[in-house]
N, C-alpha and C positions, 0 to 999 in steps of 0.2 A: 424576582425576575422581572425586570421593568418593561412595560410597556410605552414603543415610539410613537407616536406623535408627528402627522402633517399639520400643515393647515390645507386649506381648499384649494387652495396652487400648488400645492404638493411642495412645500416652501418646508424642511424640516424646524421643527419646535423640539422643546425641550420633552423630554420621556416622563410620564408618570408611572404610578402603579397599577399595580392590577384590578385593584378596588377602587378605582375613580377612574378606571378605563371600563368597568363594568357599567359603573351609575351612567357615564356617559352613552354609553350604547343602547341602554334602556331606555335611557329619555329621548334618545333619539338625536343627542345634539354632536353625536359621533356614528360613523358608521365602520368597516371595519373593510383597510385598505390595504394589507397585504398579510403573509402566513409567515412568511419565513425572515426576518424575524415577525411575530406577530406586531402590527402597526395598525391603529388608527386613525382615520383622516374628519377635523374635524367639520363640522354643516354651516359653520359662519365663522368670521375675523375675527381672532382674539388678538388682545395688544400682546404683544411678543416679551417677555424677562428671560434674556437669551444667558448662559454660564458657559465659561471655556470649557468643553471637554477633547479628552484627548484620547487617541487610538494606539494604545502598546498590543503589540504582536513578537512573540517569541517562536521565528521561524524555524521550521525544523524537514526533514525528509518523511516521518513518520506520524509525527504530530505539531500540528501551531496551537498555541495556545493564545487567547482574546482576551485582554482586559479593559473596558472602555469605562472611562472612570472623570469625573467633575473632581472640585477641591472638596466638595462633602459627602457626594457618594460612586458609592462604583457601580454604573448599569447592567455591565455583562462579566461573566467571568467564566470565560470557555475553553472549553478543549476540542480540538477539531480534528480525527484522526484520518488519514488517509488510507486508498487503497491499495496494499501490498504486493497484488498481482497483477498493475500492469504490467511491466514488462512484456511475464508469461504469456499472458494474453498475445500481447501484439506479437512475442515470438510464431505463436501458434496459427495467427492470423497469417505469417509472413509463408510459414510451410504449408498451409492449406491453398492460398495462392499458387506458390511457385507448384506444387502438384497437381492441381489444374491446370495450369497454362505446359506446363512440362508431356499433358498428355493430347494438346493438339497439335496434327498434324501439322509441319511445313510453318512452324509459326516462326516469325519473324524475332531473331535474336534483338533482346534488349535489357543484357546486363550491364551496361554504362551509362545511363539513363536519369541516373541519379543527381540531379543537380541542386536541387532544396539545401542538401548535403553542404553542397557550397558555397551557397551564401554568407554573408555575415550577421554573427549573432544565431544561427541556429543550433538549436540545438535538438538531442533525440527525444522520439515523442513523449516519453517517461517522465523526464528531468522536466521539457516543457508543461505536462500537464500539472507536475507538483507546481511550477511559478504562477502558472494561470489560476490554481485554487487560493494560493497567496492572495493575488490580487482581487478576485474574484469576491473573496469572504469580506476582502477591505471595503469594497465598491458596493456590498450589498449592505451594509452600514453605514456607510456614506450617504446613501440615496435618503435616509431618513432619519440621520440624527446629525446634529449642528456640529460636527468634527472639526476643531481648527489645529489640531496640531497631530501628527503621527509621530511615534517612535516603534523601530522594525532592531530585531537583534540580528544583524549580520556579520558573521565574526570570518577571517581569516586562518586556514588551517595545514600545516606543513605536513599534510600525509606520508610523505616518505621518512619523515621524523616519527612520526607516531605509530606507521609500523614498524621499524629499528626496536623502539621503547617495548612498546608490545610482546615483541618475538625475544630481544636478549637483554634490555634493561638498560640497554647503552643509548647513549645523545650523540648523537651524528655532528661532526663537526670538518671545515676543510672538505677536503677531496673524498670524502664519508661517504658524503652524497654522489659523487662519480663509482663509487666502487658496491654497489649494492650485491644482491644474491647472486646477480644475472652478470656477474663480472666476469671478462674473456671467454663467455659462453656465444653461442652464434642465436640458439633459440632455446625457446623458455624448455619444451622437452628433454633438453638436453641438458639445463640446468636441472630440471629433477630430480633425472637419473643420477646426476652426478654426484648429488647432496645425498641422497640414498646412496649410494654407491653402486649404482645395478645392480641394485636387491632388490625383490621382491618384499615391502614390510609387513605381509600379512602369510606367506606361509618361509619365507627367508631364503628363496632358492635365486639363483642369481643369473647373470648371464652368459657368464662361462661355462654353468651347471646347462643349455640350450633352452634357460626360460625365454619367454618373447614377453617384453615389457609393454604395459602399460599406463598413462599419465590417469590415477583417479582425481575426480573432485568429491573432497571429502566432506561438506557439507551440501550433500546434494537432497540430502533430509528433508533440510528447512528454504531449499530453494537456491541458496547461493552457491551458482556457478560460477563465479569469478574466476579468473584467471593467477591470482594473486600466487606468489609462492609458499604461504602458509598454509593455501586451502589444496593444494594438490599432492598427490601420494604415487610414487612405483608400486605398480602391483601387477601381476604376471597373469596371463589369459585364462590359468586355471583358475584365479582368485577372483578375475572380475567378470562375474557369471551375473545374470540378473536374479538367481536364489540369493546370491549374497547381498542384494540390495534392497532384499525383503527384510522385516521385522524380525529377527532372530537369525540374520546372516552376519557374516561377519563383516562385512564394512557398513554393515548401517551404525551403528551403537560409533560410529568412528566419531572425531569432534577437530573442527580445523584450530591448529596449533595458534592463532590471531582471530580478532575479531575482525568485520567486514567494518571499513570506514566509508560505506555508500554516501551517511547522510555528511560527511565534510567534502567529500569529491563532489556532492551536488551543490552546497556552500558555496565551493571557488569558481565553479560553474557559473551560477547565476545571479549571485550575492549585488553583482553591481546592476547588470543587466534589470534584474527587477526593481532595482532604486532606482535608475534612472526612467526607469516605465514609468514605476507609481510619479515619480518629479511631473516628470513633464508633460502627463497626463492630470494632473491637480496641481498647477502651479500657485495654486491661490492659498494651500496651505504651509502650514510651517511645517520641515521634514528633519527628524533626528536618528541619524543609527547609533546603534550602543554593541556593545562586543558582550560577548559570556562573562567574563572576568569578573565587571562594571556590574552585571544582572547580580554574578554569584553575590558581590559584596554590597551590596542593596538588601541584596535577601537575608542576607548575617546582619545585618544592622535591625531589619524587620522582624528578624525571629521569625521565619516564615519556613516551611518545608520545603524539599525539591517537589517541584511539580512544572510545567510548561504554564499552567494558569498561572500559579505563583509566580515564576518569574516573568511574565508580562505585567502583571500587578506590581513589580518590585521597581521596572522601569519607569520612566516621563518623570515628570515635574509632582504630580498630587500623589496623594495618598490617603486617599479619605477612612479614616475610622470604620465607618458603616460599608461592611461588603454584603456584597449578594449571594445570594445561594449558585454553588457551583453546577455548572453543565455540561456535558457529554455528549458529543454529536458524533457518528462512525459513517463516511461515506459510502452510500449503497451505489453499484452500479444501476442502469437505467433503465438497460435491456439483457437480454442475451440470445444471442441469434444462432448459437448452437440446436439446430433441429435431431439431432443424432446421436444416444447414446448405445453405448456398447456395454454389455452383461459376460465376462467371460464364465464359458464352463467348467463345473467343479466337480473334481476327483476326488476320490482316498489313494491317499499315501501311500503304499505298500510297507515304507520302510516305519510308520511310527499310527498309522491308521486314522491319522488325522485327514479333515476336508480341507483341499487348499485349489486353487484356482489353476487354471490350464496353465499363465502366465509361469507359475511357479514351477510346474512341469513341463519344462520345454527343453526342447532339443538345447539347448544353449548356444545355439549359433549365431553371431554378430555381421557374417561376413559370407558369401556365396563360396570362397575358396576354401570355407573350411565342410570338414564334414556333417554331417548330420545325426555321424553312430559316432562320434567322438565320447572320450573321455567323460565328457561335462554334457553327457545326452542323458536328461532325465523323465523321458517320457518314455522309458521303460517302467519306473516305481507306478504308474498309470492303473488302478486298479477299478473297481465300479465307476462310474459317471455317475455324479447327485443328482448335478442338474445340467440342460445344453447349454449352451453358449446361446446370446440372442439379442439384436438390436431394433432397440426404439425410436420410431423415427416421429419425432411431430409432425402432424402434417396438418395443425389450422392453429390458430394465437389464441389462448386463452384471456376471458379476461383476468381471471388471477394469476399474480405470480411470486414468486417465492418471496418473503420479506415484505410483503402487504401486509397493513394493518386494517386489520376486518371486527364489525361490532355482530356480534351474534348475541341473542339475549339481553341487548344494553352492556355486554361485558368488549374488552378490548380486548382480542387477540391476534398472534403475528400468524401467515399463514406461513407454513411451511411447501407447497404446493399442492398439486391439485390432479385427480384419477381419476378412474372409470368415467374418461373423454372429455374432461371437465366436468363433471355434473358431482362432486363430490369436493372439499377442500378440507385439506388435514393442517391442525392448529400446533400451536407449540405447546401445547396440553395434550397431546399425542391420540387425538381424536379428530373424530371425519364425520363431516358437517355438510348436510346439502350445501350444495349453494343458492338452491332457493328462500335458505333458512337467513342469508346473511344479509342484516340490513343496510350497509353503507361498507365501503371501501377505499382505503387511503391508501395510494400506490406509492409503491416507494423507489427512490430515486432521489437523487442529492445526498443531504446527508440527514440523518435520523436520528433523535434521541437513543442515547445506551442506558438503560434503568442500571 
């Protein structure tokens, strides 16, 4: 890995090796400027021998590949992984806020005040965060490296055609774009029922036989709650129970008929906006946009395996023989504002004698109009209570948080959490150590290296 160098006036200079950086630091000719990326600042002015450096980025919805190189050297070969539960946390926050405001008497109704979404260039918060991460990573390197050109892979995708080819293997032509799976149907719910012939796809009971039908998200297990047709299934109320959503249930192991194309939709939404933002913010750089087909061909010519970092290396003008070791970083959240956790009670199931949570042996009621004593009621199978349900409320903010790096006895460990009112820390070695024995704490946040 290379070490970035800046002049006393904070002007970026050519990177150097780790060995030379250590010598400069020990001799007092340089001081540490920043840690991410690790950068030193020279204490005296030196002559500048600059070479053109290019920044290449393989953009993505989940992973970002970065390669920074000159004609003879590659300085950084990285992959950055995004947070995958951003939308879920936004949804949880939205639900909690709505419930909190609904408990207030005489609250002024404010349901039509979302003016931000009507502005030009508005993006959903989850997409805006990923777009900003691409820009932030680039500007972080630009601050400490003399980058003169940048290349970003930003493709355009026909999501409709990709869905159709994945599902049926056919290529859309002409008016096929107007005759999709919902052609002739007023609502998505009606289209799903019509496709499944108004029949429960689990037990086979039909609407003519008295079945009350529901629409089920197949990919709920992996967090896929999209409303595309291939992810929806017709089930009856007898099968659409909380027990069938648990491991071993009838709905748990089902897989969507086609994969999700969130990455393609993300790139269609942000590619031009992100490119124009970068270009207008840094007009003195040379900007290039490439596509996946060109990257794939360049990677084939260079005999490289498929990876996000190799895709970034295959872009651009320079392809030096000397490559730097690969580095992998994972984005970690900086704070967790959830103060309360609930641990469900556990009971012995009378049917098989196994210990199960109270939610698995519930009455199964999903609507207040339903009876608590219907055939979906599983509370009758509760026998001996193994443990009580409890709520844990965090009443103070502890110094150590999950994901922090701690030094204990000269060895680095990753903290899993604290207990006993914050006096003990649990490490990744599954050991409980008093906080007093912790010599150093490196707080988790931003991008942390993956071992």
